[in-house]
C-alpha positions as CSV (number, residue, x, y, z in Angstrom):
1,M,113.2,-45.0,-86.5
2,V,115.8,-44.8,-83.3
3,S,115.5,-41.6,-81.3
4,Y,118.6,-41.3,-78.7
5,N,119.8,-38.4,-76.8
6,N,119.7,-35.9,-79.7
7,F,120.5,-38.5,-81.9
8,K,117.6,-39.4,-84.7
9,I,118.4,-42.1,-87.5
10,L,115.7,-43.3,-89.8
11,R,116.1,-46.2,-92.2
12,G,114.9,-46.3,-95.8
13,D,115.3,-44.4,-99.4
14,T,116.6,-40.8,-98.9
15,M,114.3,-39.5,-101.3
16,R,111.0,-40.5,-99.5
17,L,112.6,-39.6,-96.1
18,L,113.5,-36.3,-97.1
19,A,110.1,-35.6,-98.7
20,E,108.1,-36.8,-95.8
21,N,109.9,-35.7,-92.9
22,A,110.8,-32.2,-93.6
23,Q,111.5,-29.9,-90.8
24,Q,113.8,-27.0,-90.4
25,V,117.5,-27.4,-89.6
26,D,120.4,-25.5,-89.2
27,M,123.1,-27.1,-91.5
28,I,123.4,-30.1,-93.7
29,F,126.3,-32.2,-94.3
30,A,126.0,-34.9,-97.4
31,D,128.2,-37.5,-98.4
32,P,126.1,-38.7,-101.4
33,P,127.3,-41.6,-103.8
34,Y,130.7,-40.4,-105.7
35,F,129.5,-43.0,-108.5
36,L,133.2,-44.4,-109.0
37,S,132.7,-48.4,-108.4
38,K,133.6,-50.1,-111.2
39,G,133.1,-53.6,-109.9
40,F,136.8,-54.6,-110.7
41,T,139.0,-56.8,-108.6
42,M,142.7,-56.3,-108.4
43,R,145.5,-58.6,-106.7
44,V,147.7,-56.5,-104.6
45,K,150.6,-57.8,-102.6
46,G,149.4,-61.2,-103.1
47,R,145.6,-60.4,-101.9
48,V,142.8,-59.9,-104.1
49,K,141.3,-56.6,-103.5
50,C,137.7,-55.5,-104.7
51,F,137.5,-51.8,-105.7
52,D,133.4,-52.0,-105.2
53,K,131.6,-50.0,-102.4
54,G,128.1,-51.2,-103.5
55,D,125.5,-51.1,-105.7
56,W,124.9,-47.3,-104.7
57,D,128.0,-46.1,-105.7
58,K,128.4,-47.8,-109.5
59,E,129.0,-45.9,-112.3
60,R,126.0,-44.0,-114.0
61,P,125.6,-42.1,-116.9
62,L,126.2,-38.0,-116.7
63,A,122.4,-37.7,-117.0
64,E,121.2,-40.1,-114.4
65,I,123.8,-38.5,-111.9
66,N,122.7,-35.1,-112.8
67,K,118.9,-36.3,-112.1
68,F,119.7,-37.8,-108.5
69,N,121.9,-35.0,-107.5
70,M,119.1,-32.2,-108.5
71,E,116.2,-34.6,-106.8
72,W,118.2,-34.7,-103.5
73,L,119.7,-31.2,-103.2
74,S,116.0,-29.7,-104.2
75,L,114.6,-31.6,-101.2
76,C,116.9,-30.6,-98.9
77,R,116.0,-26.9,-99.6
78,D,112.9,-27.5,-97.7
79,W,114.7,-28.7,-94.8
80,L,117.2,-25.8,-94.4
81,K,116.2,-22.6,-92.5
82,E,116.7,-19.5,-94.6
83,D,120.1,-18.7,-93.1
84,G,121.2,-22.3,-93.1
85,T,124.2,-23.6,-95.0
86,I,124.9,-27.3,-96.7
87,W,127.9,-29.1,-97.1
88,V,128.7,-31.8,-99.7
89,S,131.7,-33.8,-100.3
90,G,132.9,-35.6,-103.3
91,T,135.6,-36.1,-106.0
92,Y,135.8,-35.3,-109.8
93,H,133.4,-38.1,-110.5
94,N,130.4,-36.3,-109.0
95,I,131.4,-32.7,-107.6
96,Y,130.8,-30.9,-110.6
97,S,127.5,-32.1,-111.0
98,V,126.6,-31.2,-107.5
99,A,128.0,-27.7,-108.0
100,N,125.8,-27.0,-111.4
101,C,122.6,-28.3,-109.8
102,M,123.3,-26.1,-106.7
103,V,123.5,-23.0,-108.9
104,E,120.2,-24.1,-110.8
105,L,118.3,-24.7,-107.7
106,G,119.4,-21.1,-106.4
107,Y,121.8,-22.1,-103.7
108,K,125.0,-19.8,-103.4
109,I,128.2,-21.4,-103.3
110,L,130.3,-20.0,-100.4
111,N,133.4,-22.0,-100.8
112,I,135.0,-25.3,-102.4
113,V,137.1,-26.6,-99.8
114,V,140.2,-29.1,-100.7
115,W,140.5,-31.5,-98.3
116,N,143.8,-32.6,-98.6
117,K,144.7,-36.1,-96.9
118,P,148.6,-35.9,-96.0
119,D,148.2,-39.8,-95.3
120,A,146.3,-40.7,-98.6
121,P,147.2,-44.3,-100.0
122,L,149.3,-44.8,-103.0
123,T,146.9,-44.7,-106.0
124,L,147.8,-48.0,-107.8
125,S,148.5,-46.8,-111.2
126,D,151.4,-45.2,-112.3
127,A,149.7,-43.1,-115.1
128,H,148.8,-40.1,-113.2
129,F,149.5,-38.2,-110.1
130,N,148.4,-39.6,-106.8
131,F,144.8,-39.1,-105.5
132,S,145.1,-37.3,-102.2
133,A,142.4,-35.0,-102.1
134,E,138.6,-34.7,-101.9
135,Y,136.5,-31.4,-102.7
136,I,133.8,-30.1,-100.3
137,I,131.1,-27.4,-101.7
138,W,130.0,-25.2,-98.7
139,A,126.8,-23.4,-100.0
140,R,123.9,-21.4,-98.5
141,K,120.3,-21.6,-98.9
142,S,119.5,-17.9,-99.8
143,K,121.6,-15.7,-102.0
144,S,120.4,-12.7,-99.8
145,K,120.1,-13.9,-96.3
146,R,123.2,-13.9,-94.3
147,H,124.6,-17.2,-93.0
148,Y,126.6,-17.9,-89.8
149,F,130.6,-18.3,-89.7
150,N,132.6,-18.3,-86.7
151,N,135.5,-16.6,-88.8
152,E,137.2,-15.7,-85.2
153,L,137.1,-19.3,-83.9
154,M,138.8,-20.4,-87.3
155,K,141.3,-17.8,-87.2
156,Q,142.2,-18.7,-83.8
157,L,142.5,-22.6,-85.0
158,N,144.5,-21.1,-87.8
159,G,147.2,-19.0,-85.5
160,G,145.3,-15.9,-85.9
161,K,145.3,-15.7,-89.5
162,R,142.3,-16.2,-92.0
163,M,141.8,-20.0,-92.7
164,S,142.2,-20.9,-96.1
165,D,139.9,-23.5,-98.1
166,V,142.7,-25.8,-98.3
167,W,142.6,-28.2,-95.0
168,N,145.3,-30.9,-94.4
169,I,143.4,-33.4,-92.4
170,P,144.5,-37.2,-91.8
171,T,142.0,-40.1,-93.2
172,T,139.9,-42.1,-90.6
173,G,142.2,-43.6,-87.9
174,L,141.8,-46.9,-86.1
175,W,140.6,-45.3,-83.1
176,E,137.2,-44.2,-85.0
177,K,136.5,-47.7,-86.3
178,S,136.4,-49.5,-82.8
179,Q,132.8,-50.5,-83.5
180,G,133.0,-51.4,-87.3
181,K,134.1,-50.1,-90.5
182,H,132.3,-48.0,-93.5
183,P,134.0,-47.8,-96.8
184,T,133.6,-44.1,-97.2
185,Q,133.6,-43.2,-93.5
186,K,134.5,-39.6,-92.9
187,P,137.0,-38.5,-90.2
188,L,135.7,-37.0,-87.0
189,R,138.3,-34.3,-87.4
190,L,136.9,-33.3,-90.7
191,M,133.4,-33.1,-89.1
192,Y,134.8,-31.0,-86.0
193,R,136.2,-28.2,-88.2
194,I,132.7,-28.2,-90.4
195,I,130.5,-28.0,-87.5
196,L,132.3,-25.7,-85.6
197,S,132.7,-23.6,-88.3
198,S,129.2,-23.1,-89.4
199,T,127.0,-23.8,-86.4
200,H,125.8,-22.8,-82.7
201,E,125.8,-24.9,-79.9
202,G,122.3,-26.6,-79.4
203,D,121.7,-26.4,-83.6
204,T,120.2,-29.2,-85.6
205,I,122.2,-31.1,-88.1
206,L,121.0,-33.2,-90.9
207,D,122.8,-36.1,-93.1
208,P,120.5,-37.5,-95.7
209,F,123.6,-40.0,-96.6
210,A,124.7,-41.0,-92.9
211,G,126.3,-44.1,-93.3
212,S,128.1,-44.9,-89.9
213,C,127.0,-41.5,-88.8
214,T,130.4,-39.8,-88.3
215,T,128.3,-36.5,-88.7
216,G,126.1,-37.4,-85.8
217,I,129.0,-38.2,-83.4
218,A,130.8,-35.2,-83.9
219,A,127.5,-33.3,-83.7
220,N,126.8,-34.8,-80.4
221,L,130.1,-34.5,-79.1
222,L,129.9,-30.9,-79.8
223,G,126.5,-30.3,-78.4
224,R,124.7,-30.2,-81.7
225,K,121.4,-32.2,-82.5
226,F,121.6,-34.9,-85.4
227,I,119.1,-36.5,-87.7
228,G,120.6,-39.1,-90.1
229,F,119.0,-41.1,-93.1
230,D,120.2,-44.3,-94.9
231,Q,119.0,-47.1,-96.2
232,S,121.3,-49.6,-94.9
233,E,120.3,-51.4,-91.6
234,E,124.0,-52.8,-91.3
235,F,125.4,-49.0,-91.3
236,L,122.9,-47.7,-89.0
237,Q,123.4,-50.1,-86.6
238,L,127.2,-49.3,-86.9
239,G,126.3,-45.5,-86.2
240,L,124.0,-46.6,-83.3
241,R,126.7,-48.4,-81.7
242,R,129.1,-45.7,-81.9
243,R,126.5,-43.4,-80.2
244,Q,126.3,-45.7,-77.8
245,E,129.9,-45.6,-77.2
246,I,130.2,-42.2,-76.2
247,E,127.6,-42.3,-73.3
248,N,130.5,-43.6,-71.5
249,P,131.9,-39.9,-70.5
250,A,135.8,-41.2,-70.7
251,I,135.4,-42.5,-74.1
252,A,133.6,-39.1,-75.1
253,A,136.3,-37.1,-73.8
254,K,138.9,-39.3,-75.5
255,Y,137.1,-38.9,-78.9
256,L,136.5,-35.1,-78.4
257,R,140.2,-34.5,-77.4
258,K,141.6,-36.8,-80.7
259,M,139.0,-35.1,-83.0
260,S,140.1,-31.5,-81.9
261,E,144.0,-32.6,-82.4
262,N,145.8,-31.1,-85.4
263,P,149.2,-32.3,-85.9
264,N,150.0,-28.7,-87.3
265,E,148.0,-27.0,-84.5
266,V,148.8,-23.6,-82.9
267,M,150.1,-24.1,-79.6
268,V,149.9,-22.1,-76.3
269,M,152.8,-21.2,-73.9
270,V,150.8,-21.6,-70.4
271,N,152.6,-19.6,-67.7
272,H,151.8,-18.9,-64.0
273,A,152.8,-15.4,-62.6
274,R,152.3,-13.5,-59.2
275,K,149.7,-11.2,-59.6
276,E,152.0,-8.0,-59.4
277,L,154.3,-9.8,-62.0
278,K,151.5,-11.1,-64.3
279,A,150.4,-7.3,-64.4
280,K,153.7,-5.9,-65.4
281,M,154.0,-8.7,-67.9
282,I,150.8,-7.6,-69.7
283,E,151.7,-3.7,-69.3
284,T,155.1,-4.5,-71.0
285,G,154.2,-7.2,-73.7
286,I,156.9,-9.3,-72.2
287,C,156.6,-12.9,-70.8
288,Y,159.8,-14.7,-69.2
289,L,160.6,-18.3,-67.8
290,R,163.5,-19.4,-66.6
291,A,165.6,-21.2,-69.4
292,G,166.3,-25.0,-68.8
293,D,167.0,-27.0,-65.8
294,S,169.4,-26.2,-62.8
295,K,172.2,-27.7,-65.0
296,G,171.8,-24.8,-67.4
297,S,170.9,-26.5,-70.4
298,L,168.1,-25.1,-72.7
299,L,165.2,-27.4,-73.1
300,V,162.9,-26.7,-76.3
301,T,159.5,-28.7,-75.8
302,P,158.3,-30.2,-79.2
303,G,155.6,-28.0,-80.6
304,F,157.3,-24.6,-79.8
305,E,157.9,-24.1,-83.4
306,R,153.7,-24.0,-83.5
307,M,153.3,-21.5,-80.5
308,Q,151.4,-18.3,-81.5
309,Y,150.0,-17.5,-78.3
310,V,150.8,-17.1,-74.4
311,L,148.4,-17.6,-71.6
312,L,149.1,-15.9,-68.2
313,H,147.6,-16.8,-65.0
314,T,148.1,-16.5,-61.2
315,G,147.9,-19.8,-59.2
316,G,145.3,-21.1,-62.0
317,N,143.3,-18.2,-61.9
318,D,142.3,-14.9,-64.0
319,A,143.6,-16.7,-67.0
320,Q,144.2,-14.0,-69.9
321,L,145.5,-15.3,-73.7
322,Y,147.4,-12.9,-75.9
323,R,148.8,-13.5,-79.5
324,L,152.6,-13.8,-79.9
325,K,154.0,-11.2,-82.1
326,T,156.1,-13.5,-83.9
327,K,155.1,-17.5,-84.2
328,G,157.5,-20.0,-82.8
329,H,160.0,-17.0,-81.9
330,F,161.7,-16.6,-78.4
331,Q,164.8,-14.7,-77.3
332,I,167.2,-15.1,-74.5
333,W,167.7,-12.3,-72.2
334,T,170.0,-12.2,-69.2
335,A,168.7,-11.2,-65.5
336,E,170.2,-7.8,-66.0
337,T,168.4,-7.2,-69.3
338,L,165.3,-7.9,-67.8
339,R,165.9,-5.7,-64.7
340,E,166.4,-2.9,-67.3
341,H,162.8,-3.3,-68.4
342,G,161.3,-3.0,-64.8
343,F,161.3,-6.5,-63.8
344,S,163.0,-8.1,-60.4
345,P,164.2,-11.8,-61.7
346,E,165.7,-13.9,-58.9
347,H,166.1,-17.7,-60.0
348,A,168.6,-17.8,-63.1
349,P,171.1,-15.7,-65.0
350,Y,169.2,-16.2,-68.0
351,Y,165.5,-16.6,-69.0
352,V,163.4,-17.2,-72.1
353,V,161.3,-14.2,-73.5
354,L,158.4,-14.0,-75.4
355,L,156.8,-10.9,-76.7
356,F,153.3,-10.4,-77.1
357,D,150.7,-8.0,-78.5
358,N,149.4,-6.8,-75.3
359,S,146.7,-4.3,-76.8
360,T,144.1,-7.0,-77.4
361,P,143.8,-10.0,-74.9
362,I,141.9,-13.0,-76.8
363,E,138.6,-14.1,-75.6
364,F,138.1,-17.8,-74.8
365,N,135.1,-19.2,-73.8
366,K,136.4,-22.9,-72.9
367,K,136.6,-23.6,-69.1
368,V,140.1,-25.2,-68.6
369,N,141.3,-26.2,-65.0
370,L,144.6,-24.7,-64.6
371,Q,145.2,-26.0,-61.1
372,Q,147.1,-29.3,-61.0
373,Q,148.8,-29.1,-58.1
374,L,152.7,-28.6,-58.3
375,N,152.3,-28.2,-62.1
376,T,150.1,-25.3,-61.6
377,Y,153.2,-23.0,-61.2
378,R,155.4,-24.8,-64.1
379,A,155.4,-23.4,-67.6
380,K,153.9,-25.6,-70.1
381,I,152.9,-25.9,-73.7
382,R,149.2,-26.7,-74.6
383,P,147.3,-26.8,-78.0
384,L,145.3,-24.0,-78.6
385,S,142.2,-26.1,-78.7
386,D,142.5,-26.6,-75.1
387,F,141.1,-22.8,-74.7
388,T,138.8,-22.4,-78.0
389,G,134.9,-23.1,-77.1
390,I,132.7,-24.6,-79.1
391,K,129.6,-22.3,-78.9
């Protein structure tokens, strides 16, 4: 066993470790064998490529797959708190067996999330559609005990709309493999969403098939505790190196920033306004800023089309977040039009105007430093994840 600052990993057979070390955890994420390795090789672009992940992933008869899934899922129930939830990933090779075993054991299935990979590699065979998705079952232990779901945070990350069960998240990036590679490594961006959606800060997460410990890295970066099992010393050592790497605050900050990135993420217009002007903007639901540079050209920043919130502050203080009435939408008003609405614009003949819902400010609990010398007073677009917390 290795224990390292809320990061505990044990090497051995998962069934034995689950049976001998049972304690109460808040969430389980499991990436069990998919049983899809056939042991064959193929020449691809002049190179021989082996499509075999190891003995643990080799094809098995359905009865054997069902027995394996029934055993580890049954043991996991002893680990989960009564209001705890479990996430299990898979493809068609194993996911139907997992779902059937869950129902038989008394779990309540909440969702089957489709993880769509926009950068999925091209399937070599041309006899069927390209494989570009995996499936993740989310279930709770009890049919009667209410589970935790951070619906409000998920809505914020999705532009104020209820998040669907189809997630477009890229595959594991090179920046996540600085310490080595695992053949079935999950991306930190995927674990970021799973952990934030179903746990509180300080909760404990178990991964019974930990591999290179992506679950543990994401858990610790987000202020959660981690317990992981795996039979491979090589992969657990990789996981330990990854955990030691984020002891460096700069690397931890980089990983946290990158794992919260989303190419489709909703953006926020951050705008400074004097105290009296800010109050007037909130009263009217009108935020305005100068359009373009001194030569009169209109400059539209990339990401503007994904903008769905406006954050108003005064010199970096007293920040308040509101939702735009229309995503990615702005108007151009003359100074005269703004005066008709009670404002006193002084610096330009034309202004970008954003109309927002002033009835309900959006709460956010992440401390953000908006005081950046001269940049404090310049309007800028930032991702919503800069302001949503991880509590």
